[in-house]
C-alpha positions in Angstrom: -7.4 -3.7 9.3 -8.2 -2.6 5.8 -9.3 -5.4 3.6 -9.6 -5.3 -0.2 -11.5 -7.6 -2.5 -11.4 -8.4 -6.2 -13.9 -7.1 -8.7 -15.5 -10.6 -9.0 -15.8 -11.0 -5.2 -17.4 -7.5 -4.9 -19.8 -8.1 -7.7 -20.9 -11.4 -6.2 -21.6 -9.7 -2.9 -23.5 -7.0 -4.6 -25.7 -9.5 -6.4 -26.5 -11.3 -3.2 -27.4 -8.0 -1.4 -29.4 -6.6 -4.3 -31.6 -9.7 -4.4 -32.7 -8.8 -0.9 -33.3 -5.0 -1.5 -35.8 -3.0 -3.5 -34.7 -2.3 -7.1 -32.2 0.6 -7.2 -31.7 0.7 -3.4 -28.0 -0.2 -3.5 -27.2 2.5 -6.0 -29.0 5.0 -3.9 -26.9 4.0 -0.9 -23.8 4.6 -2.9 -25.0 7.9 -4.3 -26.0 9.1 -0.9 -22.5 8.4 0.5 -20.8 9.9 -2.5 -22.9 13.1 -2.3 -22.2 13.4 1.4 -18.5 13.2 0.8 -18.6 15.8 -2.0 -20.7 18.1 0.3 -18.0 17.8 2.9 -15.4 19.0 0.4 -17.5 21.8 -1.0 -18.1 22.9 2.6 -14.4 23.1 3.3 -14.4 19.9 5.3 -11.6 17.3 5.3 -13.5 14.0 5.3 -11.9 13.2 2.0 -9.3 14.9 -0.1 -5.7 16.0 0.4 -5.0 19.3 2.1 -4.3 21.1 -1.2 -7.5 19.8 -2.6 -9.6 20.9 0.4 -7.8 24.3 0.2 -8.8 24.7 -3.5 -12.5 24.4 -2.7 -12.7 25.9 0.8 -13.2 29.3 -0.8 -16.7 28.0 -1.9 -17.5 27.2 1.7 -20.9 25.7 0.9 -22.8 23.4 -1.5 -25.2 26.1 -2.6 -24.0 27.8 -5.7 -21.0 25.5 -6.1 -20.1 24.5 -9.7 -20.1 20.7 -10.0 -19.4 18.7 -13.2 -20.4 15.0 -13.5 -18.3 13.0 -16.0 -20.7 10.1 -16.6 -19.8 7.0 -18.5 -22.0 4.1 -19.3 -23.3 1.7 -16.7 -23.6 1.7 -12.9 -20.6 3.9 -12.2 -22.0 6.7 -14.3 -25.4 6.2 -12.6 -23.8 6.6 -9.1 -22.3 9.9 -10.2 -25.5 11.2 -11.8 -27.6 10.3 -8.7 -25.0 12.0 -6.5 -25.1 15.0 -8.8 -28.9 15.1 -8.4 -28.5 15.2 -4.6 -26.0 18.0 -4.8 -28.3 19.9 -7.2 -31.2 19.5 -4.7 -29.0 21.4 -2.2 -28.4 24.2 -4.6 -25.3 23.2 -6.5 -25.0 24.1 -10.2 -24.5 20.7 -11.7 -23.5 20.0 -15.3 -23.3 16.5 -16.8 -20.9 15.5 -19.5 -22.1 12.3 -21.1 -19.3 10.2 -22.5 -21.6 7.5 -23.8 -24.9 9.3 -24.5 -26.6 6.2 -25.9 -25.7 4.1 -22.8 -26.2 6.7 -20.1 -27.9 5.4 -17.0 -31.5 6.6 -17.6 -32.6 6.7 -14.0 -29.6 8.7 -12.9 -29.9 11.2 -15.7 -33.6 11.7 -15.1 -33.0 12.3 -11.4 -30.3 14.9 -12.2 -32.5 16.8 -14.8 -35.4 16.6 -12.4 -33.4 18.5 -9.7 -32.3 21.3 -12.1 -29.1 19.8 -13.4 -28.2 20.1 -17.1 -26.4 18.2 -19.8 -23.7 20.2 -21.6 -22.2 19.6 -25.1 -19.0 21.5 -24.5 -17.2 19.8 -21.5 -14.1 22.1 -21.7 -16.0 25.3 -20.8 -17.5 23.9 -17.6 -14.4 22.0 -16.5 -12.3 25.1 -16.7 -14.4 26.8 -13.9 -15.6 23.7 -11.9 -15.3 23.6 -8.1 -15.6 19.9 -8.1 -15.6 17.1 -10.7 -17.1 13.7 -10.2 -15.2 11.1 -12.2 -17.8 8.5 -13.2 -16.2 7.6 -16.6 -15.4 4.0 -15.9 -16.0 1.6 -13.1 -14.2 -1.3 -11.4 -14.6 -3.4 -14.6 -12.6 -1.1 -16.8 -9.4 -2.3 -18.4 -6.6 -0.9 -20.4 -6.8 2.8 -19.5 -9.2 5.5 -20.8 -10.7 5.2 -24.2 -9.3 7.7 -26.7 -12.4 9.9 -26.7 -12.3 10.2 -22.9 -8.7 11.3 -22.8 -9.2 15.0 -23.7 -12.0 15.3 -21.2 -9.9 13.7 -18.5 -7.0 16.0 -19.2 -9.2 19.1 -19.1 -10.6 18.0 -15.8 -7.1 17.5 -14.4 -6.0 20.9 -15.8 -8.9 22.8 -14.2 -9.0 24.1 -10.6 -11.7 21.9 -9.3 -11.2 18.9 -7.0 -11.6 15.6 -8.7 -13.5 12.9 -6.8 -13.3 9.4 -8.3 -16.4 7.3 -8.1 -15.4 3.9 -6.6 -12.1 3.9 -8.5 -10.1 6.4 -10.6 -11.0 5.9 -14.3 -8.3 4.1 -16.2 -6.7 2.1 -13.4 -6.9 -1.7 -12.9 -9.0 -2.5 -9.8 -7.6 -5.9 -9.1 -3.9 -5.4 -9.6 -3.1 -1.7 -9.1 -1.7 -1.5 -12.6 -2.1 1.5 -14.9 -2.0 0.3 -18.5 -2.9 3.5 -20.3 -4.0 7.0 -19.5 -5.9 7.4 -16.3 -7.6 10.3 -14.5 -5.7 11.2 -11.3 -8.1 12.0 -8.5 -7.7 14.1 -5.4 -10.0 11.8 -3.5 -11.8 8.6 -4.1 -15.1 7.5 -2.6 -15.3 3.7 -2.9 -18.3 1.6 -2.1 -18.7 -1.5 0.0 -15.1 -2.6 0.1 -11.6 -1.5 -0.8 -10.4 -2.7 -4.1 -6.7 -3.8 -4.4 -5.9 -1.0 -6.8 -6.8 1.5 -4.2 -4.0 0.2 -1.9 -1.3 -0.7 -4.4 0.9 1.5 -6.6 0.9 2.8 -9.2 -2.9 3.0 -9.1 -2.9 4.1 -5.5 -1.2 7.3 -6.5 -4.1 8.1 -8.7 -6.7 7.6 -5.9 -5.7 10.4 -3.6 -7.4 10.2 -0.2 -9.8 7.2 0.0 -13.1 7.1 1.8 -15.0 3.9 2.2 -18.8 4.1 2.1 -20.6 1.2 3.8 -23.4 0.0 1.6 -24.1 -3.2 3.5 -21.8 -5.7 1.6 -20.0 -6.9 4.8 -22.1 -10.0 5.5 -21.8 -11.1 1.8 -18.0 -10.8 1.6 -15.8 -13.8 2.3 -13.8 -13.8 5.5 -10.5 -13.9 3.6 -9.7 -10.9 1.4 -7.3 -10.7 -1.6 -5.3 -7.9 0.1 -5.1 -6.5 3.6 -3.3 -3.6 5.2 -2.5 -3.6 8.9 -3.3 -0.7 11.1 -1.8 0.5 14.4 -3.9 -1.9 16.6 -3.0 -4.9 14.3 0.7 -4.2 14.6 0.5 -3.6 18.3 -0.9 -7.1 18.8 2.0 -8.6 16.8 4.9 -6.8 18.5 6.7 -9.0 21.1 6.4 -8.0 24.7 8.8 -9.3 27.4 7.5 -10.9 30.6 8.9 -11.2 34.0 10.5 -14.5 33.1 12.2 -13.1 29.9 15.9 -13.2 29.4 17.9 -12.4 26.3 17.6 -15.9 24.9 13.9 -16.2 25.6 13.4 -12.9 23.8 15.5 -14.2 20.9 19.0 -13.7 19.5 19.3 -12.6 15.9 22.4 -13.2 13.8 23.4 -10.5 11.3 25.7 -11.4 8.4 26.4 -8.1 6.6 29.0 -5.6 5.6 32.2 -5.7 3.7 35.3 -3.6 3.1 33.4 -1.7 0.5 30.2 -1.3 2.5 31.1 -1.3 6.2 28.2 1.0 7.0 25.7 -1.7 6.0 26.8 -3.8 8.9 26.2 -0.9 11.3 22.8 0.0 9.9 21.6 -3.6 9.9 22.7 -4.1 13.5 21.0 -0.8 14.4 17.7 -2.0 13.0 18.1 -5.4 14.8 18.9 -3.8 18.1 15.6 -2.0 17.9 13.6 -5.0 16.8 12.6 -6.6 20.0 15.1 -9.5 20.2 17.1 -10.0 23.3 20.5 -9.9 21.7 22.2 -9.3 18.3 25.1 -11.5 17.2 27.1 -10.0 14.3 29.2 -12.0 12.0 31.4 -10.4 9.4 34.4 -8.2 8.7 33.0 -5.1 10.3 33.1 -6.2 14.0 35.3 -3.3 15.2 33.1 -0.7 13.5 29.9 -2.3 14.9 31.3 -2.6 18.4 32.5 1.1 18.4 28.9 2.1 17.6 26.9 -0.5 19.5 29.0 -2.1 22.3 26.2 -4.4 23.3 26.5 -6.4 20.0 28.0 -9.9 20.2 30.7 -10.1 17.5 32.2 -13.1 15.8 34.5 -13.4 12.8 32.6 -16.3 11.3 31.6 -18.5 9.8 28.0 -18.1 10.9 27.6 -21.8 11.8 30.4 -21.3 14.4 29.2 -18.0 15.8 26.9 -19.4 18.5 23.2 -19.7 19.2 20.7 -17.7 17.3 16.9 -17.9 16.7 17.1 -16.3 13.3 19.6 -15.0 10.7 19.5 -11.9 8.5 22.1 -12.0 5.7 23.0 -9.9 2.8 23.2 -6.1 3.4 26.5 -4.8 2.0 27.9 -8.3 1.8 29.4 -7.9 -1.7 30.9 -11.2 -2.6 31.6 -12.2 1.0 30.7 -15.6 2.3 27.9 -16.6 4.6 24.8 -17.0 2.5 25.1 -20.8 2.0 26.0 -21.3 5.6 23.0 -19.4 6.9 20.6 -21.1 4.4 21.8 -24.5 5.7 20.7 -23.6 9.3 17.5 -24.8 10.8 16.2 -21.4 12.0 14.3 -18.7 10.1 16.5 -16.8 7.6 16.0 -13.3 6.0 17.9 -12.8 2.8 18.4 -9.3 1.4 20.5 -7.2 -1.0 23.7 -9.0 -2.0 22.5 -12.2 -0.5 19.8 -12.4 -3.2 22.3 -12.6 -6.0 22.6 -16.1 -7.4 19.9 -17.4 -4.9 18.8 -20.8 -6.0 15.0 -21.4 -5.8 15.5 -25.2 -5.1 17.8 -24.5 -2.2 15.3 -22.1 -0.7 12.3 -24.4 -1.3 14.2 -27.3 0.4 14.6 -25.4 3.7 12.6 -26.8 6.6 12.6 -23.4 8.5 10.9 -20.3 7.1 12.7 -18.0 4.7 12.0 -14.3 4.1 13.3 -12.6 1.0 13.3 -8.7 1.0 14.1 -7.5 -2.6 13.6 -4.1 -4.1 12.1 -3.9 -7.6 15.5 -4.3 -9.3 16.5 -7.3 -7.3 13.0 -8.8 -7.8 13.3 -8.3 -11.5 16.7 -10.1 -11.5 15.2 -13.0 -9.5 12.3 -13.3 -11.9 14.3 -12.7 -15.1 12.2 -9.7 -16.2 12.7 -6.0 -16.6 12.5 -3.8 -13.6 9.7 -1.8 -15.2 7.6 -4.9 -15.3 7.9 -5.4 -11.6 7.1 -1.8 -10.8 4.1 -1.7 -13.0 2.7 -5.0 -11.8 3.8 -5.2 -8.1 1.1 -7.6 -7.0 1.8 -10.2 -9.7 5.5 -9.9 -9.1 5.4 -10.5 -5.3 3.0 -13.5 -5.7 5.2 -15.0 -8.4 8.4 -14.6 -6.3 6.7 -16.2 -3.3 5.5 -19.2 -5.3 8.8 -19.7 -7.2 11.0 -19.7 -4.1 8.5 -21.2 -1.6 9.3 -18.3 0.7 7.6 -15.2 2.2 8.6 -12.2 0.1 8.7 -8.6 1.2 8.8 -6.5 -2.0 10.1 -3.0 -1.2 9.2 0.1 -3.0 6.5 2.8 -3.4 4.1 0.2 -2.0 5.7 -2.5 0.1 4.0 -5.8 -0.3 4.3 -9.0 1.7 3.3 -12.3 0.1 3.2 -15.9 1.4 3.9 -18.9 -0.8 0.4 -20.0 -0.1 -1.8 -18.1 -2.7 -4.8 -18.5 -0.4 -3.2 -16.2 2.2 -3.9 -12.5 1.6 -1.1 -10.3 0.3 -0.3 -7.5 2.8 0.2 -3.9 1.9 2.2 -1.6 4.1 0.4 1.7 4.6 3.1 3.7 6.3 5.6 4.1 3.5 7.1 7.4 2.7 9.3 8.6 -0.3 11.8 9.9 2.3 12.8 6.2 2.9 14.3 6.1 -0.6 17.8 6.8 0.8 21.0 4.7 1.0 21.0 2.2 3.9 17.3 2.4 4.7 16.8 -1.2 3.5 19.7 -2.4 5.7 17.8 -1.0 8.7 14.7 -2.8 7.6 16.6 -6.1 7.2 17.9 -6.0 10.8 14.5 -5.0 12.2 12.7 -7.8 10.4 15.4 -10.3 11.3 15.1 -9.3 15.0 11.3 -9.8 14.9 11.8 -13.2 13.3 14.2 -14.1 16.2 11.6 -13.0 18.7 9.2 -15.7 17.5 7.0 -14.0 14.9 6.1 -15.9 11.8 7.8 -14.6 8.7 4.7 -12.9 7.3 4.0 -11.1 10.6 7.6 -10.2 11.1 7.8 -8.7 7.7 4.5 -6.8 8.1 5.4 -5.4 11.5 8.9 -4.4 10.4 7.6 -2.7 7.3 5.0 -0.8 9.3 7.5 0.4 12.0 10.1 1.2 9.4 7.8 3.4 7.4 6.5 5.1 10.5 10.0 5.7 11.7 10.9 7.2 8.3 7.9 9.6 8.7 8.7 10.5 12.2 12.4 11.0 11.5 11.9 13.1 8.4 8.8 15.2 9.3 8.7 16.3 5.7 12.5 16.9 5.4 15.3 14.7 4.0 16.4 11.9 6.4 19.4 9.6 6.6 19.2 5.9 7.2 20.7 6.1 10.7 18.0 8.5 11.7 15.4 6.0 10.5 17.0 3.4 12.8 16.9 5.9 15.7 13.2 6.6 14.9 12.1 2.9 15.2 11.9 3.2 19.0 9.6 6.2 18.7 7.5 4.4 16.1 7.2 1.4 18.3 6.0 3.5 21.2 3.5 5.3 19.0 2.0 2.0 17.9 1.9 0.4 21.3 0.5 3.6 22.8 -2.3 3.6 20.1 
């Protein structure tokens, strides 16, 4: 599992560790890891950096003779970059430093760089145009509000050059704690972060600026709290969550999920939600709605009922809303005493007091537009501040919330519980009906007995992985995503 900690938490851990180390030792650890990552790139390796970035520098094939530019701001982040530049210079790289705050440059880092043959340049644009690699040490994790005006032309020149940009700890201009980008920022091809992930490295839009991320262990682990601010599940974490039948299992012990979805206008939503549910681990799927004949024609194993949901028979969880239009069922389902997932049309006119009053868990799965409507804000506000939005929704409705989008986030109503980030998302999932599949899948996992947060997390992970497997870099339809869930499940369980 990847865990991310706030700036305050990381700084507290650093202070505790530094009190036990010789002066400057922690910065040297960071610089050593940063220089090693840069050397991998300059040597054509793939330890960090996206494929295109590695391809741009693989022609160098070595550290010796490579042209490296260090963009050094004030404070420790600039010091890390300068010390790393010194280490690369000691291996024969031609290192130039651009000082964005000359009167506040880290003296030790600058002295080390000059002592190894590096140089300070007055004209950044000339060296950036021909650089093989650029170290972004302009601002650190404490920066706010985007790049300063005097740094913007330099950052643009770095991005416009041919060299790979490696961010030091965090891309300059992004918000470490929230993932927001409030002004201009320098987009990196790779980020080398120290001690712990920061939330902004996992959450869009900042995540898009980070490129490939490599974590350098500098010894903070024992000084970090056991509960992070943000966490991202990996294969082995999801494998432990997925329900596995035993010899005593039957369809009721495995769980029955009820699906209330579809309408005359959106009959396909019923089919797609049922498709996701059938692949979600529950023992049976009970469909309620006007699309029974269409569902049965595609999936004859489905148990079909005209409604209302309260009369449809036994279920261990409900998923309501996909393609429902103005159809009934939401109030009936919310009145039940089993876990309920509410999506799409079911979210319209949802009353916070009604949701908070439920005794069984509730899982809401809005996209950014639906979340904005629930919060009474503009969609752009949700998309730019996803972490704040998902936390506010969970608190307001007293429910677990899965906020879909470029980064899918899962928040509990308990603020002390870490927000989960799904790492498997792909832009190819931005297709009609994909969310209906996710609703059915998550509802089925709820019915199988998973807690709402775990069901949402596992469903998002499998859904994203299924989208990747189904598309393989090409456009994909929602029904193909549903078909890919089985393959995704097998790949997770198989490791």
